[in-house]
C-alpha positions as CSV (number, residue, x, y, z in Angstrom):
1,X,15.3,-9.0,-12.2
2,X,16.3,-11.9,-10.0
3,X,14.9,-11.2,-6.6
4,X,17.2,-11.5,-3.6
5,X,15.4,-9.5,-1.0
6,X,11.7,-10.0,-1.8
7,X,9.4,-12.9,-2.7
8,X,6.7,-12.4,-5.3
9,X,3.9,-14.9,-5.6
10,X,0.7,-14.9,-7.6
11,X,-2.2,-17.1,-6.7
12,X,-5.9,-16.9,-7.7
13,X,-5.5,-13.3,-9.0
14,X,-3.8,-12.1,-5.8
15,X,-0.1,-11.1,-5.9
16,X,1.8,-11.1,-2.6
17,X,5.1,-9.2,-2.2
18,X,7.0,-10.3,0.9
19,X,10.0,-8.2,1.9
20,X,12.4,-10.9,2.9
21,X,15.3,-9.7,5.0
22,X,14.2,-11.0,8.4
23,X,17.7,-11.1,9.8
24,X,17.6,-7.2,9.7
25,X,13.9,-6.9,10.4
26,X,13.3,-6.4,6.6
27,X,15.3,-3.2,6.6
28,X,15.4,-1.4,3.2
29,X,18.5,-0.9,1.2
30,X,18.9,0.2,-2.5
31,X,18.6,-3.4,-3.8
32,X,15.3,-3.9,-1.9
33,X,13.8,-0.7,-3.1
34,X,14.7,-1.6,-6.7
35,X,13.3,-5.1,-6.3
36,X,10.1,-3.7,-4.8
37,X,9.7,-1.3,-7.7
38,X,10.2,-4.1,-10.2
39,X,7.6,-6.2,-8.5
40,X,5.1,-3.4,-8.5
41,X,5.7,-2.9,-12.2
42,X,5.2,-6.6,-12.9
43,X,1.9,-6.5,-10.9
44,X,0.7,-3.4,-12.7
45,X,1.3,-5.0,-16.1
46,X,-0.1,-8.4,-15.2
47,X,-3.8,-8.6,-16.2
48,X,-4.2,-11.7,-14.2
49,X,-3.5,-9.9,-10.9
50,X,-6.4,-8.0,-9.4
51,X,-5.2,-7.3,-5.9
52,X,-1.7,-6.9,-4.3
53,X,-0.7,-7.7,-0.7
54,X,2.6,-6.3,0.7
55,X,4.0,-7.8,3.9
56,X,7.2,-8.6,5.7
57,X,8.9,-11.9,6.4
58,X,8.9,-13.3,9.9
59,X,6.8,-12.3,12.9
60,X,8.7,-9.2,14.1
61,X,8.7,-6.7,11.3
62,X,6.8,-5.5,8.3
63,X,9.7,-3.2,7.4
64,X,11.7,-1.7,10.3
65,X,12.9,1.2,8.2
66,X,16.1,1.8,6.2
67,X,19.3,-0.2,6.5
68,X,21.2,2.5,8.5
69,X,24.6,1.3,7.1
70,X,23.3,2.0,3.6
71,X,21.7,5.3,4.7
72,X,25.0,6.5,6.2
73,X,26.7,6.3,2.8
74,X,24.0,8.2,0.9
75,X,24.8,11.6,-0.6
76,X,22.4,14.4,-1.8
77,X,22.4,13.3,-5.5
78,X,21.3,9.8,-4.5
79,X,17.8,11.2,-3.7
80,X,17.3,11.8,-7.5
81,X,18.4,8.3,-8.6
82,X,15.6,5.9,-8.5
83,X,14.3,7.4,-5.2
84,X,12.2,5.6,-2.6
85,X,9.6,8.3,-3.2
86,X,9.2,7.0,-6.8
87,X,8.6,3.5,-5.5
88,X,5.9,4.6,-3.1
89,X,4.3,6.6,-5.8
90,X,4.1,3.5,-7.9
91,X,2.4,1.7,-5.1
92,X,-0.1,4.5,-4.6
93,X,-0.7,4.8,-8.4
94,X,-0.8,1.0,-9.1
95,X,-4.0,0.2,-10.9
96,X,-4.6,-2.7,-8.6
97,X,-5.7,-2.2,-5.0
98,X,-2.7,-2.7,-2.6
99,X,-3.2,-4.0,0.9
100,X,-0.5,-3.6,3.5
101,X,-0.4,-6.5,5.9
102,X,1.6,-4.9,8.7
103,X,2.9,-7.8,10.7
104,X,5.3,-6.0,13.1
105,X,7.5,-2.9,13.1
106,X,6.6,-0.5,10.3
107,X,9.1,2.3,10.7
108,X,10.5,4.9,8.4
109,X,10.3,3.6,4.8
110,X,8.2,0.7,6.1
111,X,5.6,3.1,7.4
112,X,5.7,5.0,4.1
113,X,5.1,1.8,2.1
114,X,2.1,1.2,4.3
115,X,1.0,4.9,3.8
116,X,1.2,4.5,0.0
117,X,-1.0,1.4,0.2
118,X,-4.8,1.6,-0.2
119,X,-5.8,-0.3,2.9
120,X,-3.7,-1.1,6.0
121,X,-4.4,-4.0,8.3
122,X,-2.0,-4.4,11.3
123,X,-1.3,-7.2,13.7
124,X,-1.8,-6.4,17.4
125,X,2.0,-6.5,18.0
126,X,2.7,-3.9,15.3
127,X,4.4,-0.6,16.0
128,X,4.5,2.3,13.6
129,X,6.4,5.5,13.3
130,X,8.6,7.9,11.3
131,X,11.7,8.0,13.4
132,X,13.9,9.6,10.7
133,X,14.3,12.8,12.8
134,X,16.6,10.8,15.2
135,X,19.1,10.3,12.2
136,X,19.1,14.0,11.3
137,X,16.7,13.6,8.3
138,X,13.0,13.6,7.5
139,X,10.7,11.0,5.9
140,X,11.7,11.0,2.2
141,X,9.3,8.5,0.5
142,X,6.1,10.5,0.9
143,X,5.7,10.4,4.7
144,X,5.5,14.1,5.2
145,X,2.6,14.3,2.8
146,X,0.6,11.0,3.1
147,X,0.8,10.9,6.9
148,X,-0.7,14.4,7.2
149,X,-3.4,13.5,4.7
150,X,-4.4,10.4,6.8
151,X,-4.2,11.7,10.3
152,X,-4.1,15.5,10.1
153,X,-1.3,17.9,10.2
154,X,-1.0,18.2,13.9
155,X,-0.7,14.5,14.7
156,X,1.6,14.1,11.7
157,X,3.9,16.8,12.9
158,X,4.0,15.4,16.4
159,X,5.0,12.0,15.1
160,X,7.6,13.3,12.7
161,X,9.0,16.0,15.0
162,X,9.5,13.5,17.9
163,X,10.1,10.3,16.0
164,X,8.1,8.4,18.5
165,X,6.6,5.0,17.8
166,X,2.9,4.1,18.4
167,X,1.1,0.8,18.9
168,X,-1.3,-0.7,16.4
169,X,-4.2,0.3,18.5
170,X,-3.0,3.9,18.7
171,X,-2.5,3.9,15.0
172,X,-6.1,2.7,14.5
173,X,-7.4,5.4,16.7
174,X,-5.8,8.2,14.6
175,X,-6.7,6.6,11.3
176,X,-3.2,5.4,10.3
177,X,-4.3,1.8,10.1
178,X,-7.8,0.6,9.2
179,X,-8.0,-2.6,11.2
180,X,-6.1,-4.3,14.0
181,X,-6.2,-8.1,14.4
182,X,-4.4,-10.7,16.4
183,X,-1.0,-11.5,14.9
184,X,-1.9,-15.1,14.1
185,X,-5.0,-14.0,12.3
186,X,-3.5,-11.2,10.1
187,X,-2.7,-13.3,7.0
188,X,-6.2,-14.8,7.1
189,X,-8.0,-11.5,7.5
190,X,-6.0,-9.9,4.7
191,X,-6.5,-12.8,2.4
192,X,-10.3,-12.7,3.1
193,X,-10.3,-9.0,2.2
194,X,-8.3,-9.6,-1.0
195,X,-10.6,-12.4,-2.1
196,X,-13.6,-10.1,-1.5
197,X,-12.1,-7.5,-3.7
198,X,-11.2,-10.1,-6.4
199,X,-14.9,-11.1,-6.6
200,X,-15.9,-7.6,-7.7
201,X,-15.8,-6.2,-11.2
202,X,-12.1,-5.3,-11.9
203,X,-12.7,-2.2,-14.0
204,X,-15.0,-0.7,-11.4
205,X,-12.5,-1.4,-8.6
206,X,-9.7,0.2,-10.6
207,X,-11.8,3.2,-11.6
208,X,-12.9,3.7,-8.0
209,X,-9.2,3.7,-6.9
210,X,-8.3,6.3,-9.5
211,X,-11.3,8.5,-8.7
212,X,-10.5,8.5,-4.9
213,X,-6.8,9.2,-5.5
214,X,-7.5,12.0,-7.9
215,X,-10.0,13.5,-5.5
216,X,-7.4,13.5,-2.7
217,X,-4.9,15.2,-4.9
218,X,-7.0,18.0,-6.4
219,X,-10.1,20.2,-5.7
220,X,-13.6,18.9,-5.3
221,X,-14.9,20.0,-8.7
222,X,-12.0,18.2,-10.5
223,X,-12.6,15.1,-8.5
224,X,-16.3,15.1,-9.3
225,X,-15.6,15.6,-13.0
226,X,-13.3,12.6,-13.0
227,X,-15.9,10.6,-11.1
228,X,-18.5,11.5,-13.7
229,X,-16.2,10.5,-16.6
230,X,-15.3,7.2,-14.9
231,X,-18.9,6.3,-14.4
232,X,-19.7,7.1,-18.0
233,X,-16.9,4.7,-19.1
234,X,-18.2,2.0,-16.7
235,X,-21.7,2.4,-18.1
236,X,-20.4,1.0,-21.4
237,X,-18.7,-2.1,-20.0
238,X,-19.8,-5.7,-20.1
239,X,-19.4,-5.9,-16.3
240,X,-22.0,-3.2,-15.8
241,X,-24.5,-5.1,-18.0
242,X,-23.7,-8.3,-16.2
243,X,-23.9,-6.8,-12.7
244,X,-27.3,-5.2,-13.3
245,X,-28.7,-8.2,-15.1
246,X,-27.6,-10.5,-12.4
247,X,-29.2,-8.3,-9.8
248,X,-32.5,-8.2,-11.7
249,X,-32.4,-12.0,-12.3
250,X,-31.5,-12.7,-8.7
251,X,-28.3,-14.6,-9.5
252,X,-24.6,-14.3,-8.7
253,X,-22.8,-12.1,-11.3
254,X,-19.9,-13.4,-13.3
255,X,-17.6,-10.5,-14.1
256,X,-15.1,-10.6,-17.0
257,X,-13.2,-7.4,-16.5
258,X,-14.5,-6.1,-19.8
């Protein structure tokens, strides 16, 4: 796919997906959702990529929701044709850690992209919310589920029922974002985090993500069983042998992803 609305770059094992429609505050339309899905597929299938960052172009918006003109033309069956929910599921299920660099408004689908990510860093000027109720609809890309998981059902219902927006600091206070930094420092902070993750054994990072996600989606005993099996697999890897040997030999490990 030739990208028109996003920019995909890969540098030193870090893929960056930039939603690039700053003239409409990076609002999402069908083409943008399709391009985002394609980019996530490429990242998932690229063994050279170990971490993914998602952000928005410009200084005002991460993603300011759906393109309302496009939304106005949508009909019921459209929800079952390459839905936005499927795209956010791919972000959540991507084998590589995904960091959302929330550099401004993250509304509607933008908030849902952030919710589907593993870690959320926000600039101090960011505002977040699920204002779909004001258009006669509800969050449809996972927001009703993931928001409640993160912040609890009461706060999620308040945000979704009222459609109100909250500041980055308010989002941090309720657990919607993990860290708030000054706008001019956001890219640097996110890159530092991504580089730290890249330095770790890739298979262990991927197994940790799967184990946490499975635990969130099922009962404790099933999650614990998966954790046990994942640890057993990692015990047989070259990276486990390297990591333990390096610790005993008091040297820096060199992980191979094997």
